[in-house]
C-alpha positions, 0 to 999 in steps of 0.5 A: 063136320067142322068139329069132326075135323078139329077132333081129328087134328087134336087126336093126330097131335096126341099120337105124335106126342105119344112117341116123343122122348120126354123132356122133363125129369122126374125129380127126385128119383132122377137128378140132373147134373148141377152147375159148378156154381150151384148153391142149394143147402149147407153142410158142416165139415171135418178138418184134416185131423178128422175132428169137427172144424167148427170152433163155435166162434159165432161169426156166422150167427152174427153176420146172418141177415136173416138170423137163421143160425143158432149156435150153442157155444161149448167150453174150450177143451183139448183136442184128442189129436193135437192136444191143444185147447180149442173151441167147440160147438155143442149145437148148430141149427140152421133154418132154411125157411128164411135163408136168402142164400147170401153165403155170408156165413161161408165167407166169414168162417175162419176154419172153413167149417160151413160150406154150401152144397150143390145138391138140391134138398128133398121137398118137405111137407112140414116146417121141421123138414126145413130145419137143419140140425147139427146131425143133418149138417154133418150128414150133408158133408157126403154130398157134392160140395161147392168150391167156394170156401171161406178162405177162398172167398176172402182171398178173392176180395183181398184188395192187395191181390194182383189183378190179371189184365187181359191181353186185349186191355193191355194192347188198348191201353197205349192207344188210350194214352196217345190222345192224352199226350195230344191233349197235353201238347195242345194245352200250352197253345190254349194257355198262350191264347188266353194270355193274349186276351188281357192285352187286347182288353185294355185297347177295347176299354180305351175305345169305350172311354173315348166314346162318351167324349165324342158324343158330348161334343156332338150334343153340345151344338144341339144344346146351344140351338135353343138360345139362338132361337130365343134371340130371333123370337125376341127380335120378331116380338119387338118389330110390331111394337116399333110399327105401332109407335110410327104414326 
């Protein structure tokens, strides 16, 4: 009977959950909304003139701690839009297998050419699926991009950038300065007390110097006492000798 009751409870629990709304999301068929600070993959973008923004400076390749970026630097040639010579990248490969999502490559890019996306990559079954070629990186430009670009991140780390002080901190600052003023006012009084200490010290040294003299005067009579005792013993010893000569 005990097993039948337990089976009925389990079946009742299954029936209740059968009509419950599912809490899971079937990814990648269904995608959840990502947070603005979400970082998932990388993309190469075009500049305002519609050309490839990457100039092949190799800065992202050199700063990468995992060494996952490989760039083939091309020769400088004229831009079809501006007519000025600029650098180009003939090939750009990024391996996601060892990427630690540190975003250092984005921070150092002088042209904002590489940027992270906010869309999760589809899972792969081969290692080659995790290697982003130049074509894949430019195809990711159509995905949702992160707000952090090289120029924005470098401005945030500029020490000369003005720091916004919250209102609560600005109000608490005068209150913090008040104890400092009280401490400064109490400091002269403490210094005055320290200056009076040397004057009292010579008086104490004078009293210490008088102590040995008084002690010596008290010890002197005690030192003279053995001499008196010796003279009395000498007289007592001479008395029996006089009594022997008397007959």
